[in-house]
VEXDO-163793 format. One record per residue (C-alpha): residue in three letters; x, y, z. Coordinates in steps of 0.5 Angstrom, whole numbers, plus 2048, in hexadecimal, padded with zeros to 3 digits. Layout:
% residues N
ALAXYZ ...
% end
This chain:
% residues 63
MET7EB7F87F5 ARG7F27F77F3 LEU7F87FA7F6 GLU7FE7FD7F1 LEU8048007F3 ASP8098057F0 GLN8108027F2 ASP8128087EE ALA80F80C7F2 CYS81080B7F9 GLN81580E7FE GLY81480A804 HIS80F80E809 GLY80D80880B ARG80580A80D CYS802805809 TYR8057FF80D ALA805803812 LEU7FD804812 ALA7FB7FE80E PRO8017F7810 GLU7FC7F280E LEU7FD7F6806 PHE8047F9805 GLU80B7F7809 ALA8117FB808 ASP8177F8803 GLU81E7F7805 ARG81F7FF804 GLY818800807 HIS814803801 CYS80D8007FF ARG80C7F77FE LEU8057F67FD LEU8037EF801 ILE7FD7EE7FC ASP7FA7F07F6 LEU7F37F07F7 VAL7EF7F27FD PRO7EC7EE801 ASP7E57EF804 GLY7E57F380A LEU7EC7F6808 GLU7EA7FB804 SER7E9801809 SER7F280080A ALA7F27FF804 ARG7F0806803 ASP7F4809808 GLY7FA807805 VAL7FA8097FF ASP7F680F802 ASN7FD810806 CYS802810801 PRO805816800 GLU8098157FA ARG8028117F7 ALA80680B7F5 LEU7FF8067F7 THR7F98067F4 LEU7F38027F4 SER7EE7FF7EE ASP7E87FD7ED 
% end
């Protein structure tokens, strides 16, 4: 599973890194920064939570 981030769409709501700090963090403006591109085994649910809770749909998952 691969995480992708549309930097232009992110508005810095912070839900992703609040829900899955092992996958996402805030940059200097409070916008999302991916910590990893490939989701490790066991963190698929956390990745989905972060993606599903992004109000701007700036995050996507692909196989």
